[in-house]
C-alpha positions in Angstrom: -9.3 109.4 -3.3 -8.7 113.2 -2.9 -7.2 114.6 0.3 -8.6 117.8 -0.4 -12.0 116.8 -0.2 -14.7 118.4 2.3 -15.1 121.7 3.9 -12.5 122.9 6.5 -13.8 123.0 10.1 -13.0 125.7 12.6 -9.4 125.0 14.2 -9.6 124.1 17.8 -8.2 121.4 20.1 -9.4 117.7 19.5 -10.9 116.1 22.7 -9.7 112.7 23.8 -11.9 109.6 24.4 -14.8 110.9 26.5 -15.8 108.8 29.5 -19.4 108.8 28.3 -18.7 107.9 24.8 -22.0 106.3 23.5 -20.6 104.5 20.6 -19.2 101.1 21.5 -15.5 100.5 20.8 -15.0 104.2 19.8 -13.0 105.2 22.9 -10.7 102.0 22.3 -9.9 103.4 18.7 -9.4 106.9 19.7 -6.9 105.8 22.3 -5.2 103.6 19.7 -4.8 106.6 17.6 -3.6 108.8 20.2 -1.0 106.3 21.4 0.2 105.5 18.0 0.7 109.3 17.7 2.7 109.3 20.7 5.0 106.5 19.6 5.5 107.8 16.0 5.4 111.5 16.5 6.9 112.0 20.1 9.0 108.6 19.6 7.7 107.3 23.2 8.3 103.7 23.9 4.9 101.7 23.9 5.6 99.9 27.1 5.3 103.0 29.4 2.0 104.2 27.5 0.5 100.8 28.1 1.8 100.1 31.6 -1.5 99.0 33.7 -0.4 101.2 36.7 1.3 104.3 35.1 0.2 104.3 31.4 -1.3 107.0 29.5 -4.5 108.5 31.1 -6.5 107.4 28.0 -5.3 103.9 28.1 -5.9 103.7 32.1 -9.6 104.8 31.5 -10.5 101.8 29.5 -11.4 98.5 30.9 -9.4 95.4 30.5 -11.1 94.1 27.4 -10.5 97.4 25.7 -6.8 97.5 26.8 -6.2 94.3 25.4 -7.8 95.6 22.0 -5.6 98.7 22.1 -2.4 96.7 22.7 -3.3 94.4 19.6 -4.1 97.2 17.3 -0.9 99.2 18.2 1.5 96.2 18.1 -0.1 95.1 14.7 0.1 98.6 13.4 3.8 99.2 14.3 4.7 95.6 13.2 3.2 96.1 9.7 3.6 99.9 9.4 5.3 99.9 6.0 2.9 97.5 4.6 0.0 99.4 5.9 1.3 102.7 4.7 1.9 101.3 1.0 -1.8 99.8 0.8 -3.0 103.2 1.9 -1.0 105.3 -0.5 -2.0 103.4 -3.5 -5.6 104.5 -2.7 -4.8 108.1 -2.6 -5.0 110.4 -5.5 -2.3 112.5 -3.9 -0.4 112.4 -0.6 -2.0 113.4 2.4 -1.0 117.1 3.6 2.5 116.9 5.6 0.5 118.0 8.7 -2.1 115.3 8.5 -0.8 113.4 11.2 -3.9 112.8 12.9 -5.6 111.5 9.9 -2.7 109.1 9.2 -3.1 107.5 12.5 -6.8 107.0 12.2 -6.2 105.3 8.9 -3.3 103.1 10.3 -5.5 102.0 13.3 -8.4 101.0 11.1 -6.0 99.3 8.5 -4.4 97.3 11.2 -7.7 95.9 12.1 -8.9 95.2 8.5 -5.9 93.5 7.4 -4.7 91.4 10.4 -7.0 91.4 13.3 -10.2 89.3 13.8 -12.5 92.3 13.6 -15.4 93.0 11.2 -14.5 95.2 8.4 -17.5 97.0 8.8 -16.7 97.6 12.3 -13.4 98.9 11.8 -14.5 101.3 8.9 -17.6 102.7 10.8 -15.7 103.4 13.7 -12.8 105.2 12.0 -15.3 107.4 10.1 -17.0 108.1 13.4 -13.7 109.2 14.9 -12.7 111.3 12.0 -16.2 113.1 12.2 -15.6 113.8 16.0 -12.4 115.6 15.6 -12.2 118.9 14.1 -8.8 118.2 12.6 -10.2 115.5 10.5 -13.9 115.8 10.1 -13.6 117.2 6.5 -11.8 113.9 5.8 -14.4 111.6 6.8 -15.6 110.6 3.2 -12.0 110.0 2.4 -11.6 107.7 5.5 -14.6 105.8 4.3 -13.7 105.3 0.7 -10.3 104.4 1.4 -10.7 101.9 4.1 -13.9 100.3 2.2 -11.6 100.0 -0.8 -9.0 98.4 1.2 -11.4 95.8 3.0 -12.7 94.7 -0.7 -9.2 94.3 -2.0 -7.2 92.9 0.9 -7.3 89.2 -0.1 -5.8 89.9 -3.4 -3.4 92.7 -2.2 -2.0 91.7 1.0 0.3 88.6 0.5 1.9 90.0 -2.7 2.6 93.4 -0.7 3.8 91.6 2.2 6.3 89.5 -0.2 7.8 92.7 -1.6 8.0 95.0 1.5 10.3 95.2 4.5 8.5 96.4 7.5 11.0 98.9 9.2 12.3 102.3 8.5 15.0 102.8 5.9 17.5 103.7 8.4 17.2 100.4 10.3 17.3 98.3 7.0 20.3 100.0 6.0 22.1 99.2 9.1 20.9 95.6 9.2 22.0 95.3 5.5 25.4 96.6 6.3 25.8 94.3 9.1 24.2 90.8 7.9 23.6 91.0 4.3 20.6 91.4 2.1 19.3 88.0 2.6 19.6 87.7 6.3 18.2 91.0 6.8 15.2 90.1 5.1 14.9 87.0 7.2 15.2 89.1 10.5 12.8 91.5 9.2 10.4 88.7 8.5 11.0 87.1 11.9 9.9 90.6 13.4 6.4 90.1 11.8 5.6 87.1 13.9 4.7 87.7 17.6 7.1 86.1 20.0 6.2 83.0 22.0 6.8 83.1 25.6 10.0 81.4 27.1 10.6 80.6 30.6 13.4 79.5 32.6 12.6 76.9 35.3 14.3 75.9 38.8 14.2 72.3 37.6 12.5 69.7 35.8 11.8 71.4 32.4 10.1 68.6 31.1 7.6 68.4 33.8 6.9 72.2 33.5 6.6 72.0 29.7 3.9 69.5 30.2 2.0 71.7 32.7 2.3 74.8 30.7 1.4 73.3 27.4 5.0 74.0 25.9 7.9 72.3 24.7 11.7 72.0 26.0 14.2 73.9 24.1 17.9 72.5 23.9 19.0 75.1 26.4 16.7 73.6 28.9 14.3 76.4 28.9 10.4 75.8 28.1 8.8 77.7 25.3 4.9 78.4 25.3 3.7 79.3 21.7 0.3 79.9 23.0 -0.7 80.8 26.5 -3.7 79.2 28.1 -4.1 82.1 30.6 -2.1 85.4 31.5 1.3 84.7 32.9 0.4 85.2 36.5 -2.4 82.8 36.1 -0.3 80.0 35.1 0.7 77.0 37.1 3.9 77.4 38.9 4.3 81.4 38.7 2.8 82.1 42.1 4.9 79.4 43.6 8.1 80.7 42.0 8.7 77.8 40.0 9.7 79.6 36.8 10.2 83.1 35.5 9.9 84.7 31.9 12.9 84.8 30.0 13.6 84.7 26.4 15.8 81.7 25.4 18.6 84.0 24.2 18.6 86.1 27.3 19.3 83.1 29.3 22.6 82.4 27.4 25.0 85.0 28.7 24.9 84.2 32.5 25.7 80.7 31.6 29.0 81.7 30.0 30.4 82.6 33.5 30.8 78.8 34.1 31.0 77.0 37.5 30.2 80.0 39.8 29.0 78.0 42.9 30.4 79.9 46.1 32.0 82.8 44.2 31.0 86.5 44.8 29.6 87.7 41.4 28.3 91.2 40.4 25.4 91.5 38.0 25.6 95.0 36.7 22.4 96.8 35.3 20.7 94.0 37.1 17.0 94.6 36.9 14.5 93.3 36.5 16.3 90.3 37.6 16.4 87.3 35.2 20.0 87.2 35.0 20.2 87.6 38.8 18.1 84.7 39.3 20.1 82.6 37.1 23.3 83.3 39.1 21.7 82.8 42.1 20.4 79.4 41.3 23.9 78.5 40.0 25.2 79.0 43.6 26.7 82.4 43.6 26.7 85.0 46.2 25.3 87.7 44.0 25.4 91.4 44.2 22.7 93.1 41.9 23.6 96.6 41.0 21.1 99.0 39.3 20.8 102.9 39.1 17.1 102.9 39.4 15.4 102.4 42.9 12.2 101.4 41.2 13.8 98.7 39.0 15.5 97.3 42.0 12.2 97.2 43.8 10.8 95.2 41.1 13.9 92.9 41.1 13.3 92.4 44.8 9.7 91.4 44.4 10.8 89.1 41.4 13.3 87.3 43.9 10.7 87.1 46.7 8.4 85.2 44.4 11.1 82.9 43.4 12.1 82.5 47.3 15.6 83.6 46.3 17.9 86.3 47.9 20.5 88.7 46.6 22.3 91.7 48.0 21.0 94.7 46.0 22.7 97.9 45.5 21.4 101.1 44.1 24.4 102.7 42.5 25.5 104.5 39.3 27.8 101.8 37.8 30.2 104.5 36.2 30.9 105.7 39.8 30.4 102.5 41.6 33.3 101.3 44.1 32.6 97.9 45.7 34.4 97.3 49.3 36.2 94.4 47.5 36.5 93.2 43.8 34.2 90.3 42.4 35.1 86.8 41.1 33.2 87.3 38.3 31.1 90.0 36.7 28.2 90.1 34.3 27.4 93.2 32.5 24.0 93.1 30.5 24.4 96.7 29.3 21.5 99.1 28.3 21.2 99.2 24.6 19.0 100.0 21.6 16.9 97.0 22.3 16.8 95.9 18.6 17.0 92.3 19.1 14.0 92.5 21.0 11.5 94.0 18.0 9.3 90.7 18.0 8.2 91.8 21.4 8.5 95.5 21.2 7.8 96.7 17.4 7.7 100.3 18.5 11.7 100.1 18.8 12.8 100.9 15.1 10.1 103.7 15.1 11.2 105.3 18.4 14.9 104.9 18.0 17.4 106.2 15.4 21.1 105.7 14.4 22.1 108.6 16.7 20.5 106.6 19.5 22.6 103.5 18.6 25.9 105.4 18.5 25.1 107.4 21.9 24.3 104.0 23.6 27.2 102.3 22.0 29.6 105.1 23.6 27.9 104.4 27.0 28.4 100.6 26.9 32.1 101.5 25.9 32.5 103.3 29.1 30.7 100.7 31.1 32.6 97.7 29.9 35.9 99.3 31.1 34.1 99.8 34.5 33.3 96.1 34.5 36.8 94.9 33.8 38.0 97.0 36.9 35.6 95.4 39.3 36.8 91.9 38.9 39.9 90.2 40.5 42.8 89.5 38.4 42.1 86.3 36.7 38.5 86.6 36.9 35.7 86.4 34.0 33.6 89.1 32.8 30.7 88.6 30.6 29.4 91.7 28.4 26.1 91.2 26.7 23.4 93.2 25.3 20.1 92.7 23.3 21.1 94.8 20.1 21.3 93.6 16.7 23.8 96.4 15.9 27.5 95.5 15.8 28.3 99.0 16.8 26.9 97.9 20.2 28.4 94.3 19.8 31.2 92.9 17.8 32.6 96.2 16.9 32.5 97.5 20.3 34.0 94.6 22.0 36.9 94.5 19.3 37.8 98.1 20.2 37.5 97.3 23.9 40.1 94.5 23.5 42.3 96.5 21.4 42.6 99.4 24.1 42.8 97.1 27.0 46.2 95.4 27.7 45.1 94.2 30.9 42.3 91.8 29.5 42.2 88.9 27.2 39.5 87.3 25.1 38.1 84.2 27.1 36.4 82.4 24.0 33.3 80.5 24.4 33.7 76.9 23.0 31.4 74.2 21.4 29.8 72.1 23.9 30.1 74.6 26.8 26.4 75.6 27.0 23.6 73.3 25.6 22.1 74.6 22.5 24.3 77.4 22.1 27.0 76.0 19.4 25.3 77.2 16.3 25.3 80.7 17.7 29.2 81.0 18.3 31.3 82.7 15.9 34.9 81.5 15.1 36.3 83.8 17.8 34.1 82.4 20.3 31.5 85.3 20.6 27.9 84.7 20.8 25.4 86.2 18.3 21.9 85.5 18.0 19.2 86.9 15.6 15.6 86.5 15.3 16.2 84.7 12.1 18.1 81.9 14.0 15.9 79.0 14.1 18.5 76.5 15.2 17.5 76.7 19.0 14.0 75.6 18.3 12.5 72.6 16.5 11.5 73.1 12.7 8.5 75.3 12.4 9.0 77.0 15.9 9.6 80.6 16.0 13.2 81.9 16.8 14.7 84.1 19.6 15.6 87.5 20.5 18.7 89.1 19.0 21.7 88.9 21.5 25.4 89.7 21.7 27.9 88.5 24.2 31.4 88.3 24.8 33.7 86.6 27.6 37.0 87.9 28.6 39.4 87.8 31.6 41.2 90.1 33.4 45.1 89.4 33.4 46.7 88.3 36.8 
């Protein structure tokens, strides 16, 4: 197909999905393309755009069913972005113009439906063509959209699997960093895991076997419950309203447990919101001070604790300037990071972050871990963790911290200390999980988020 086809329309601003759109499904596709553009071109996180209270205006204008469709299209288009791009490119006689962003997003939205979603090919093609015709920036490409997408629909059974087998669905900068850290084979396994939508893991107050049965899930070796397919939305599931459990990835539940026996101790949870780890600490019997810089995030943490019928002291403060009235017996710092360990759940991450972002966040974490060490009493434990796959935010950062801190010492995690954790421990006693690690789950069950955690003590 030739991108130069068609007559150029007058240039004017394109309108968004109108409230009186008469074509069923068109507003949802326009919204998906608009939000995909915002993610890719403006590097805006997807979660904020699709928030049901404060999301993008186009998204909020849709009903619940269309919102769900938009989320499915976007997560799929991002999860398989490279594969989709290559299958589109082989149908073009020449590359699209460098400024044809809108056209590219229309094609990716339609291709995601054709290749991966349970939507009739004809509907995906026709709506994409209608969308292209309705936008003055793309109307002259309507015939190209029609030809490219119909060709893709005809050939997908023969072309998709071979392309998936040879493609890494991630930007080049991210593949390079993973390969440097994990090698080619493990990088391929991690990126393959990113193509699979993550299950829902929940931590329970008690009796995980009972809740596995009630929720239609399975008990994991760490004691949590994994639900591969939800029977309803999370708030509608049994036990949620009663505060019997909370959503928490199996890997995210490990760092807090590295603090050991904290019953009756004063423990600080730094960067605490939304509160999954705070909940763990409270249930372990600690007197918890939950600290976060964001008033809104602390409010959400308070709501989560109220649902769970638990209490913690909440403090809004900038950690780097925080001075407690007295030092804590133990400290947990789950630091803000690039979140590259959560790409199964947030496929926009590698497309909205960059290598420079990772280095900037690593520098912030390096400052935070020094503060965390100062907040604990001599002899007290500190656990540092984050959900990044990048060693510059994990192993390398922690090694540099230890080398520069004569007043702290590594307190290695040991085999048998936490159920289900042994296979994730390094020889040095550091915790590292990746989405390719399946040891936690039974054969055939998907993996877990990427996490790093390290434990140390402040010397007396």
